[in-house]
N, C-alpha and C positions, 0 to 999 in steps of 0.2 A: 362548558369550557374547559377541556382538561390534557393533561399529555401522561401522565408516567402509567401506567401498569396499577398502582395502586388506588386510581381515578378511578378506574374500572367498577366496582359496587355502587359508586355514588350514580353513574348512569344507569347501571343497572333499577337502581332504586326509583328512578325516575319511569325507564320505560313500564317496572312491576307496576306504577299506582296510573297507567292507563293518558296519562299528559300525553299531550301531541308536543315533538319536540321537534321545531323549525328545521333542528341541524344543527353541526358539532364542528368549534373552533380549535384547535391542537396546535402541536407547533408543526415546523414540514419535515421529511424528512429531516436528517441527518445518520450523516457515516457514521459506521459502527465495524469498530473491529477491526484486525491487525490489515484488511484486506479496503477495510474503509466501508463495507457494503451499502449504499446509500436503505438507510431500513425505518419503513412509517411507528408511529410511538401506539403507546398500546390503544391507545383510544380510535385511532383512526381505522389501527386491523379489527377492535371489538365492533366499532361503529358500523365500519363496511361487513359484516359477517352482521349485520342487523338494517342491514339495508340503507339505514343515513346516511342524510350528501352531510359527506365532512367537507371541510374549509380546512385551509394551512392555512393561513398566507404569516407573510415572513415581520409584520408591526400590525397589534391592531388598531394602531391608530392612526394608518395610514388613512388615505381619505377613500382611495377601493375598497377599506374592506368597514370601514362606517359607513359609506353605504350602504353597502349589499347588508351589513348590518340592519338598517333605518327601513330595507326594501322589504327585510325580512318579519318586522316588526311585534317582537321582540315582545310580550307581556312581563317578560321572569328571566331575568341570566343567572342559570348556576356555574360558576365559577369551583375548579378542585384542584388544583396546580396546574393553574398553565403555562406558567413557565415566562411569563409577563408581566409587566408593570400595567395597567390598564388607565389608560388618560379617562378625564372628567368628562371627554366627548363622546368617550365608548361609554360609560357610568350613565350618564343619564337618556341612552336611548328606549330601556324599554321603558315598560307605564310604570311597574311593579316597585324595578331595579332588580340590584345585580348583590345575590350573595357568594358567599366565599364559602 
């Protein structure tokens, strides 16, 4: 889970380790610049180039997002500048835990 460009090296390190990445979560696309062009986050762009599944929920704690994360059955969630405070209901999902 992450959003800004400086979160990419952390995601790259996980990729380089050979660990399985079930999904990447990032903030929804946001308007950028004078023309307010809807633009995906740096992590979303990078993840798409790596062919990783990307999800961009408005709220990490909404029921649909929680159900999606439960369905992925993650052992571990790594968070690097996600941009939201994650509720306990989210943090309790992975078997090992969440690391920020």
